[in-house]
N, C-alpha and C positions, 0 to 999 in steps of 0.2 A: 625602423621603419623613421619614428622623428628623427634620427640623428641624419637620417639619408635627406628628409624634408629639410632640414635645417642645410645643409650642404647646398640642396639645389637652391634655395631660396637667398643665400649670401652667394651663391656665384650668378646668377639671376641679376642681383641688386650689382655685383661687381660690374656683368656687364653692361650694365645700364649708365652707371658711373663712368666707365671707359667709352662708351658710345657718344658721352657729352665732351669726351676730349679729344680724343681719337681725329678725327673732321679736321679737327683744330690748330693739330701737329704742325703745321705750316708756319703758323703764328708764331708759335712757340719759336719754332729756329728761326723767324725770322726777328722776333726779340733777341735771342740768343746771339745771332750775328750782329746785330747794331751794337751789343752790349761789348762783344769780343774785341769788334772792331774800334769804337768810338770813346767808350769810359776812359779817364786817365790814365787808368792801368792796362788798356787795351792794345791792339797792334797799330791803330793809326790815330791817335787821341785827337778828339774834335768836341771841343767843347759845346759849338751849336749843334751838332748832330746826336750828342750824345742826350741833348735836351730828350730826344724822342722816347729814352729807355724809360723812366718816371713813368710816364703817359699810357704806353703801352700795357706795363704790368699792371698800373693802377686801373685803367678802364677798358682797354682794346679785349684782354685774353679774358679778364671775366665776363664783359658785354657776351662775347662770343660763345662763351662755354653756357650762359645764362640763354643766350637763342639761341642754341643746340638743344639745349635739355626742354626748352619746351615746342621747341620744332619735331621731337620724339614723341611729346605725347599729343600734339595736337595740330601739324602741321603748319604752315605759315602764320595761322592767329596764334597760336600756343607760341611760335618763336618771337613773333612781336610783343605779345604781352611778358614773355617771359625775360625778353630784354629790357623791359621798362623796370619790372620788378627787381632785377638786379642791380639797376642803377642806385635804388634804394639802398642796398645791400654795401656797394661802394662807398656812397654819401656817408653811411653811419657808422663807420670803421676807418680804424689807420694803416691798415696792413691791407696787401693784395688779396681780395675777396674768393679766391678759387672755391673755395669749401661752400661760401655762401652761394655762389654762383650754381653749383651744382645742386644746391636746396632750394633756392627762388624757383630758379628758372623752370624746372618740371613742373613745381607747386604752379608758377603761373601759367603753362598749359593747362596745367587738371581744371584750374578753374575757368580759364576760358571754354574748356572742352564742355564741362559742366552746363556753365549757360546755355550755349549752342544746343546742346540735346533738350537741356528746360523751353527753349524758344523755338525750336523745331515744329515748323507748322502755324505758328502763331501770330507769324509778321503779313501784315498785310502788305501785299504786292505792290511793287515800287518805292518800298522804305528798307528794302532789302540792304543798301549800303549805308545808309544812316544810322539803322539800329545795329551792323556790326562793326562800323568804325567809330562809332560813341562807345558801343558795349566794349570792347578791347581798349580805350583810351580810359575810361572811367575807372574799368576793374585792373587795367595795370597803373593806373596813379595811384589806387589805393593798395594795392601790394607792397609798391614802391615806398609809402608813406610806410605802411606796418613793417616793412622790412628795418627802413630807416630807425624805424624805435624800437624795434625788438631783433630782428635777425643780426643787425649787424653789429650792436653791442656783444651779445650775445656770443658769435663768432669770434667777436673780437678778445673778447675776457677767456674763452676756452683755447684761443690760439696763444695767448700771454701764459695760461696756464702749461700749455706747450711746450711754450719755450724754455719756462723754468724747470719743467721736466727734464728735457734733452741737457741744458746745461747742468744739471745735477746726476746724470747718467754720464756725462763727458768728464765731471769733476770725478766721480768715484770709477772712472774707467768701466760701468757696463754698457757702455754704447754699444758695444759688440753683440749684446743678449736682444737687442731688438732684429737680429736678423731672425729668429726664433717667430716672430709673427709675421715678416716682414717678406721671407721668401714663400712661406706655403701661402700666404695672403694673394701672393702674383700669381700662383697657379689657378688660384679662383678669380681670377680676370680682375683683383681687386689695388692691382698696379700701379694704374693711373691716378684710380680716388686717392692714393695711399702717397703718389709721388708727388703730382699737383695738387691735389687737396690738404694735403696735411703738410707732406716737407718742404715743398716750394717756398709757401708767404714765410712758413718761418724761418728758412733757409735767407729769403731776400733778406727780412731783419737783419741776419747774421753778416751776409755781406757791405752792409749800409755801415758795420760796426769795425768788422775787421778786414772788409775785404774780399773773402770766399767761406765757405760754409761745405763742411762735410757731407751736412744731410742732401744736397746733391746726387752723393753717391751710394747713400745708402740702398734705394731702391734698382737706380740705373745701372750700377754695378753687371757689366756683362758676362764677369769672372765665372760666378756660380752656374750658369748655363753652359758657357762653352766647356765646363771641366765634364759637365754630364753627355753633353754631347761628343764628345772625343772619347770618353769612354766607351760610348757606343761603337765609335769608330775603330776601337782596338779591339774592343772585348762583345760587344755585339751579336746578335744571328739575324739572317733574315732578311728581311726590308727595313727593320730598323737600322743595320749596319750600314746598308746599302745607301740610306738618304739621310744619315747623320752627317756627312761632311757639307752637303748642299746646306743645310740646315743651319751647321756650324757657321757656313761663311754668313748666311741670311742673317744669323743672329747677331754675329761679332760685327761684322761691319756694316749692317743695315742697320741693327739696331731693334729687330721684331725679337721681343722678347717669348712671346706667344707659341713660337716655333717651337721651344724645347717643351711646353706644358707635356703636351701628350707623351713623351718619351718618360717624364718623371711619372706620369699616372698608369703607363704601362708597369712601371717598379715601384709601387709607393714606398719603398725603403729608401728611395733614392731622394725624400725629401731631407733624412739624415744629410746627405753627401751636401746640397745646394745650402742649408742651415750651417754646415759647419763651414762650407766654403765662402758664406756670408760674412758669417763670423772671424774668419780669419782675413778676410779683406778689408770690414770695418776695423779691427785690432792694428792692421798695417797702415792705414789711413791715419788714425789717431794717434800710433806712432811716431809715424813720420811728418805729420800736420799737413796731411792733404787736403782736399776740396776742391770746388768749383767756385766761380762767380755768377754762374749763372746755372738754371737746369740744363741738363742733358737730353733734348729730346729730339730724336730720340735716343735710348740708351747704347749708342754702337761704341765703338771704341774711335771716332771717327771726330763724332758729337763730343766726347768727353775731351780729346786733344784739344778740341775748337777752345771751349771755356775752362781751358783750365789756366788758371794764372800764369804771367810769363814771366818766370823766373826757375832756373835749373830744380831747384829742390822739389817744387809744385810738379812739374812732369816726374821727377822721379818716384816723388810719392804717390800720386794717383796712378802710375802704370805700376809700380809694385803692388797696391790694392788690385789690382784688377788680376797680374798675376799668381799673386800668392792664394786668393779666390780662385781661381782656374785651377791651380794646382792642387791644393787641398780639397775643391770639389772631385777632381779625375782621380786623384787617391782614392776617395772614399767611396767613389762610382764604381770605379774599377773592380775593389773588393766586393761591394755588394753584386756585380754582374758575375765575375768569376767562381763567388762561394756559394749562390743562390741556385736555387734550381731554374734554368734557362732553356725553355723551348725554342722553337723556331718563330721568334718574335717579329711576324709581319703585322701590316697595319693594321689588318680584320682584327686581329688577336687583340691589338691594342686599344682598338675602337670599342672593342669588347667590354675591356677591363677600365676603359675610361669611364663608360655609363656606368659600371659596377658602382666606381667611387663616387659619382654623382647621383645614385640613385636613381637612373633612367633605364630604359630600353636602350638595346644596342640598335648604333644607325644602321647596321647590318638589314635586323630586321624592320626598320621602319622604311629604309627603302626600297620601291615597288611595292609597297603593301596594298591589301586589298581596298582598303578606303581610299588611298592616293589615285584610283583610277589608273584609265591606260594614258601612253605618252600623245602627247597632241599630235595631230595630223600635220605634215608638211612644217616639221621644224628648221628653223632657220637661222637661231641665235639661243647659244647657252649662256646664261649671267649667274657669275661667280659673286656672292655679296658677303661683307663683312660690315665691322661697324663703322669704318673710313673709307672702306675701298679701295686703298692703296696697298694696303702690306699683305695680308694671309690670302687676300682673294686674289691680289696681283699675282702671287705667285702658281693657286692653284690653276687660274684662266690659261698661265703662261705652259703648265704640262700638260693640261688636257687639251688644249692647241697644236702642241705637237702631237698628242697621239691621234687628233681627228685629223691632220694631216698626213699621218703614218698611214690611217685607215683609208683614205683618199676622199673624204667627205667634203663635200660643202657648205661647211657650216661656220658660222663667225661667233665666236668665243669671246665674251668682255668681262670687266668686272667691275663693280659700283659698290656704293654703300647703300647699305638698306636702306637710308631713308629715301637714296635717289630710284629706287626701283619704278621700272616704267611700269603702267598699269596693262602694258599688252605683254608684257613676259611671257615666253611661253616654258622653257624650264630655268628654275632658279637652284643654284648650287650652293649651300651655306653649312657651319660646322653645325654641329648639332644642337648645340644651347641658345643658337640665333634663328634656328628654324622657326620658331613661334610666332617671332618678330617678323619674318620674312614673309610668313605666310598670313598676317596679319595685313601686313601690307599689300599683297597681291597673291589675294584668295585664289585665284582662278587658276595659278599657275601650278605646273609640275613642281616640285620641289623634293630636293635630296639632301641628306645630310650625311658629311661627311666627318671623321673624327679628326683627321689632320689633313689639311690641303694641301702639304708635301708630297703625300704618296699616300693612295688611295684605292683598295680594288673596286670601288665605284666607279670609279671613270672608266673603267673596261667596261663594266658591267653596263652601264651607259650607252656606249660605243655601240655593246652588243646589240642592247634592244632596237637602238636606232636602227642599224643594220640590217638587221633579222628581228624583226617586233614579236612580240610573246605570241603563242600557240600556233605558233610555227606559219604565218601568214606568210609564204613566198610568193604571192600570186605576181608581185611585181617582178619578183625575177624572171618567174614564168611566162609572163607575156613578152618580158624582154628578148628572152632567149623564143619565144616562138616567132617573133618577127624576123628572126635571124636564120629559121630552117631552110634550106636550101628549097627552091619551087620541085626540083628534080631529085624527089626523095630516092628513087632506084639506084642512082649514082652513087648515092651516098651511103649504100649498103655496106660496101666494105669498110668503107670508114667506121662507121657503126658498131662493127663487129670488131673491130679494132679498139674501140673504144673501150671496151669491156669484154676481155677474154676470161674463159671459163677457168684457167689455170692464177688468176687473178682476184680468185673469189676465196675466204678463206672460212670453213665451219669450225664452231666448238671452240672458240678462243678463248682462254684466259689472261687477265692482266693484275699486275700488283697494284699499277696506278695508270693516269691518263699519260704519262711520258714514256711510259713502257709502251702502251698501246698505240702511241701518235709515230713511235718510232718504229716496230715492227709495220705498222703503215704504208712511212716512210720507204723501209726498206723492200717493202712490197713494188712501190713504183720502180726504184729503182733497177729490182731486177727485171723489171716487166721492159725497162729498155725506156720507161716515160721521161725519167729524171737521171741528174746527176746526181752525185753523193752528197754535194754541199743543200741539196731540196731537204733533206731531213732534219736538219738543226734550223733550217729557215722555217719548217712547219712547228719546230718548237719555239722558235720567237713569235713565231704569228699566234699561237694560242696565248702565248703567255702576255701579248698585247692584248686580246680580247679573244674573249673564249670561244672557240669554234663548237660549242654545244649548240645546237639548233632548236630542240624540243623533239617533242614526241620517242624520246629514248634514241634519238639521233644526233650524231656527231660529225660535222664534215672538216677534217682536216686537212690545210692547204698550206701554201709557202707565201713569203712576204713579197712585198710589190717587189721590189729589190733580186728576188729568187728569182724571175720569170726568166733568166737569163740563163737560169738552170734547167729550164723545161726543154725536152728534145723532141716530144711530139704529147699532144692530150691524150690522156687515159684517164681512166678512175680502178681502185681498187675497195672491195667489199670485202670487211672483217665482220664476222658476224660472233657475238659475246652474249651469248645467252645468259648469263648469270649476271651478267653488269659489269662496268667498270665506273669508278668515280671520275666526273669530271666538274670539279668544281662544285661538287654538293649537289648534283644529278647525274642520275644512272641513266648510261650510256649503252646499249644494247647493239646497236650497228653503226660501223663505222665506216664511210665514204671518203676514201684517201684520194684527191684530186689533184689532178696536172693539168693544166690549160693554157691552150698555145693560140695566139692570133684568134684572142676572143670565142674559140671553140670550147671554151669552159662551159658559155652561156649554155649551150646546148645540153651538156650534163649534168647544170644544176636544174635546167628544167625539167629532166625525165627524175632526178632524185624528187627534185620538190614537188612535183605531180602524183608520185608516187607515194611518198613518205605521208604527206600531207593528210593520208586515210590510215589511222591506227591499225584495220584490219589487214591492209598492205606489212603492216610494221610487223604483227603478227604472225603472218605468215612467211616473212623471209625471217624471222628468228627460228620459228622451229623448220623452218626448210632443212631437209638431210641431204641434200644434191645443190651443186652450184646450178644447176639448168634450171633447176625450181625457181631461183632468185634473177636468171637473166630473164624467163620468160615474166615474171612478174613486173621487171622492170621495163620488158620492151615492151608490155602490152601501152604502155604509158608513151 
């Protein structure tokens, strides 16, 4: 228990530090571009424009980090005080104060937050602005002075000690051993804190002396991660194998390292693979003299290329370091995946394993939990949120946007940073470790946690819940269908009799799984002349997109939107499964296979919805010993 609590605490700490850096990655990129272009060894050396490089790394980047850290703690007032306090750290040190900003920025936010809490309800009306402005200014000034006198010099001395330690590691050939700490720490979301809080300041000092630093590649090297994802591409199973190629592209070219963390947590032995890959890459860089002249932000092969010194040997060394790290990680990961016991590694199982590693409950058990409440009425927007609102959340929003479109739903799907979540947010999706922060930001929203933005079963569950609310609430479908009931019902009698024929009701069936049940139901529709052969596969595809389990022990499998052309005429079949068949963890005893043409499927859904909304009718149909009994029960509605 203590070990799990430590893991959770470290992971949360890493998330918080990462949250200060990620929203400001664009500033790091801007600094890197200006450095790559205009320094004396850049692509277009320009002495005047190169003057921006120093002030950006000395002032702009630390102040942005301190500002963001204060904002995370106490919104705008915390951000301002955090930025003021950060200026003290900057002035009190001789090196870029990224790490100092990560400390003093949130501290400034915390101090002003406590002051505001203490003064709440005690400020006389009309004096609020005066008190707010002076309190932030005074406290910010005090913190800046304390930071100048204490924090700056302490971190300056600490950094000098680290520099000496790095020099010793390089001199003794032990620098590759840093991967033993760096690679596991990355998976605990300490990657940005390590890269920009520790390695970057030391690297900047080395660049001043030698023109490049290997330290910029210790954490940013994408080789270990791409090796793991390549191994899953070739030797993984289930959803992990299918999603690995997309994750690999995002990781290697987009520089979003967080994308491969769940794949490692699925198989904890893969920690050894990334450690070996990292060590091999660092050894290669040391051997060939690799390094960058600015941090690689983000850690993609494109960013690494942009800040590599402009001579052939540097490109060869850096690319070799990435290639060797990837190759060793791939070989080790492949061995682990092939020799270990490997089941069908879908994302749901991965999320479960990931939470066990972190000492938390599974995201699956937290989503749609009882204390979460019901989905909001009239949902119009779904928001994905992450630290910066531009990495993993952008991917998740893109995937869900596609699923929403396929389901024919009129919903807006967007992504944003947690700190920018609007107060009126309806549904918010975050990675599980970020959900508590999202809840604090918008407590009235409906929150969903996922283990991996790239592929999660919660997307399909959400769409299913939005399409068919819990407790079998199909009243809207019923109302829409009833509006389309013909005025002259007698003229439609023959048509209705053709919708459900006695020979299309199947009693006392048994199935090993839901796919077998759906295929049986689809075959019945084909044999009845309602659909073409291709409709069966469309039914399987539709259920894979969103479960067709409706509630009350009922499933209604049907084809996709594209499969409408395979429908010959409207009709449906009923399959009775007294012992039940599993539909995504739900027991189904009645299966209605539907084929709808020209909107007449609404009539079908109306009869089923009204009938099956009453569990008494369900029990009667499950116990029915003749097809006519089921027809009579449905016919009454």
